[in-house]
ZADO-1210 file (C-alpha; in nm, 4 decimals, padded with zeros to 6 digits):
<atoms>
<atom x="07.0421" y="26.3249" z="12.5412" code="MET" pos="1"/>
<atom x="06.8065" y="26.5673" z="12.3290" code="LEU" pos="2"/>
<atom x="07.0621" y="26.5664" z="12.0290" code="VAL" pos="3"/>
<atom x="07.1403" y="26.2116" z="12.0335" code="ALA" pos="4"/>
<atom x="06.7538" y="26.1044" z="12.0279" code="SER" pos="5"/>
<atom x="06.6761" y="26.3532" z="11.7427" code="ILE" pos="6"/>
<atom x="06.9934" y="26.2007" z="11.5158" code="GLY" pos="7"/>
<atom x="06.7957" y="25.8630" z="11.6300" code="TRP" pos="8"/>
<atom x="06.4811" y="25.9414" z="11.4948" code="TRP" pos="9"/>
<atom x="06.6513" y="26.1355" z="11.2060" code="LEU" pos="10"/>
<atom x="06.8608" y="25.7864" z="11.0691" code="GLY" pos="11"/>
<atom x="06.5689" y="25.6016" z="11.1409" code="SER" pos="12"/>
<atom x="06.3283" y="25.8030" z="10.9137" code="ILE" pos="13"/>
<atom x="06.6209" y="25.8500" z="10.6489" code="LEU" pos="14"/>
<atom x="06.6852" y="25.4462" z="10.6187" code="PHE" pos="15"/>
<atom x="06.3308" y="25.3638" z="10.5938" code="LEU" pos="16"/>
<atom x="06.2225" y="25.6412" z="10.3202" code="ILE" pos="17"/>
<atom x="06.5852" y="25.4435" z="10.1426" code="ILE" pos="18"/>
<atom x="06.4442" y="25.1059" z="10.2080" code="TRP" pos="19"/>
<atom x="06.1272" y="25.2144" z="10.0409" code="ILE" pos="20"/>
<atom x="06.2704" y="25.3893" z="09.7588" code="ALA" pos="21"/>
<atom x="06.5222" y="25.1016" z="09.6674" code="ILE" pos="22"/>
<atom x="06.1938" y="24.8383" z="09.6869" code="ALA" pos="23"/>
<atom x="06.0478" y="25.0376" z="09.3547" code="PHE" pos="24"/>
<atom x="06.3717" y="24.9066" z="09.1558" code="TRP" pos="25"/>
<atom x="06.2431" y="24.5236" z="09.1485" code="PRO" pos="26"/>
<atom x="05.8599" y="24.6582" z="09.1225" code="ALA" pos="27"/>
<atom x="05.9670" y="24.8810" z="08.8300" code="ARG" pos="28"/>
<atom x="06.0767" y="24.6258" z="08.6466" code="VAL" pos="29"/>
<atom x="05.8005" y="24.3719" z="08.6774" code="ALA" pos="30"/>
<atom x="05.5549" y="24.6252" z="08.6120" code="GLY" pos="31"/>
<atom x="05.7281" y="24.6820" z="08.2626" code="ARG" pos="32"/>
<atom x="05.7313" y="24.2980" z="08.1918" code="LYS" pos="33"/>
<atom x="05.3465" y="24.3086" z="08.2680" code="GLY" pos="34"/>
<atom x="05.3518" y="24.1809" z="08.6405" code="HIS" pos="35"/>
<atom x="05.1750" y="24.3418" z="08.9356" code="SER" pos="36"/>
<atom x="05.3686" y="24.6148" z="09.0408" code="PHE" pos="37"/>
<atom x="05.2247" y="24.6487" z="09.4009" code="PHE" pos="38"/>
<atom x="05.2894" y="24.2623" z="09.4549" code="GLY" pos="39"/>
<atom x="05.6267" y="24.2858" z="09.3583" code="PHE" pos="40"/>
<atom x="05.6616" y="24.6228" z="09.5666" code="PHE" pos="41"/>
<atom x="05.5727" y="24.4070" z="09.8835" code="LEU" pos="42"/>
<atom x="05.8005" y="24.1231" z="09.7994" code="PHE" pos="43"/>
<atom x="06.0767" y="24.3416" z="09.7576" code="SER" pos="44"/>
<atom x="05.9914" y="24.5556" z="10.1233" code="LEU" pos="45"/>
<atom x="06.0465" y="24.1682" z="10.2833" code="VAL" pos="46"/>
<atom x="06.3098" y="23.9760" z="10.0341" code="PHE" pos="47"/>
<atom x="06.4740" y="24.2523" z="09.8304" code="PHE" pos="48"/>
<atom x="06.7403" y="24.0560" z="09.6814" code="PRO" pos="49"/>
<atom x="06.5028" y="23.7916" z="09.5647" code="ALA" pos="50"/>
<atom x="06.2637" y="24.0014" z="09.4469" code="ALA" pos="51"/>
<atom x="06.5291" y="24.1793" z="09.2224" code="LEU" pos="52"/>
<atom x="06.6525" y="23.8442" z="09.0770" code="ILE" pos="53"/>
<atom x="06.3129" y="23.7605" z="09.0443" code="VAL" pos="54"/>
<atom x="06.2092" y="24.0745" z="08.8620" code="ALA" pos="55"/>
<atom x="06.4653" y="24.0224" z="08.5944" code="TYR" pos="56"/>
<atom x="06.4027" y="23.6404" z="08.5511" code="LEU" pos="57"/>
<atom x="06.0587" y="23.6330" z="08.5147" code="VAL" pos="58"/>
<atom x="05.8909" y="23.5996" z="08.1568" code="GLN" pos="59"/>
<atom x="05.7655" y="23.8991" z="07.9662" code="ASP" pos="60"/>
<atom x="05.4008" y="23.9068" z="07.9375" code="ARG" pos="61"/>
<atom x="05.3902" y="24.2343" z="07.7115" code="ASN" pos="62"/>
<atom x="05.6026" y="24.0997" z="07.4177" code="ALA" pos="63"/>
<atom x="05.4107" y="23.9677" z="07.1159" code="THR" pos="64"/>
<atom x="05.4703" y="23.6041" z="07.0075" code="ALA" pos="65"/>
<atom x="05.6508" y="23.5419" z="06.7403" code="ILE" pos="66"/>
<atom x="05.4170" y="23.3207" z="06.5104" code="ALA" pos="67"/>
</atoms>
């Protein structure tokens, strides 16, 4: 019983660590484009697939305009 309980906690903590680590992916993409890293991080914690798509589709604010 104790081993099963420890396994459940270990699995839950590992899942949480992986979930948070994956949430950094869209946040870094959006951060490089000049958007809010923290905002996209929170967005990707809740809606990862949508945040990843939006991060790649948003306009780059750091790009210099060709005039």
